[in-house]
C-alpha positions as CSV (number, residue, x, y, z in Angstrom):
1,M,-87.7,102.8,86.4
2,L,-85.0,105.0,85.0
3,P,-81.8,105.2,87.0
4,F,-81.1,108.9,86.7
5,G,-79.2,110.5,89.6
6,P,-79.9,114.0,91.0
7,A,-79.6,116.6,88.3
8,G,-79.2,113.9,85.7
9,G,-81.1,113.7,82.5
10,G,-81.9,111.6,79.6
11,F,-84.6,110.7,77.2
12,V,-87.1,107.8,76.7
13,E,-89.2,106.6,73.8
14,M,-92.8,105.7,74.4
15,A,-95.5,104.0,72.4
16,F,-99.1,104.2,73.4
17,P,-101.5,101.2,72.9
18,A,-104.4,103.2,71.4
19,P,-105.5,106.7,70.6
20,G,-106.7,108.7,73.6
21,H,-105.7,111.1,76.3
22,Y,-103.0,110.0,78.7
23,P,-102.4,112.2,81.8
24,F,-99.1,112.5,83.5
25,V,-97.6,114.1,86.6
26,S,-94.1,114.5,87.9
27,H,-92.8,112.5,90.8
28,A,-93.8,115.2,93.2
29,M,-97.5,115.1,93.7
30,V,-97.6,118.4,95.6
31,D,-96.4,120.0,92.3
32,A,-99.3,118.4,90.5
33,E,-101.7,120.1,92.9
34,R,-100.1,123.4,91.9
35,G,-100.6,122.7,88.2
36,A,-97.5,120.7,87.2
37,R,-99.3,118.2,85.1
38,G,-100.2,117.5,81.5
39,V,-101.9,115.2,79.0
40,F,-100.5,113.4,76.0
41,E,-103.0,113.4,73.2
42,V,-102.6,110.4,70.9
43,R,-104.4,110.5,67.6
């Protein structure tokens, strides 16, 4: 969990365990149904 307040921002670093496709959505699932989603492609 990241302790960002309303209208706050920051950055994170990530490391993936293996090559592949990793989908993600925002915290608002209704937005994901409207197309606010993506996929990290790790090679």
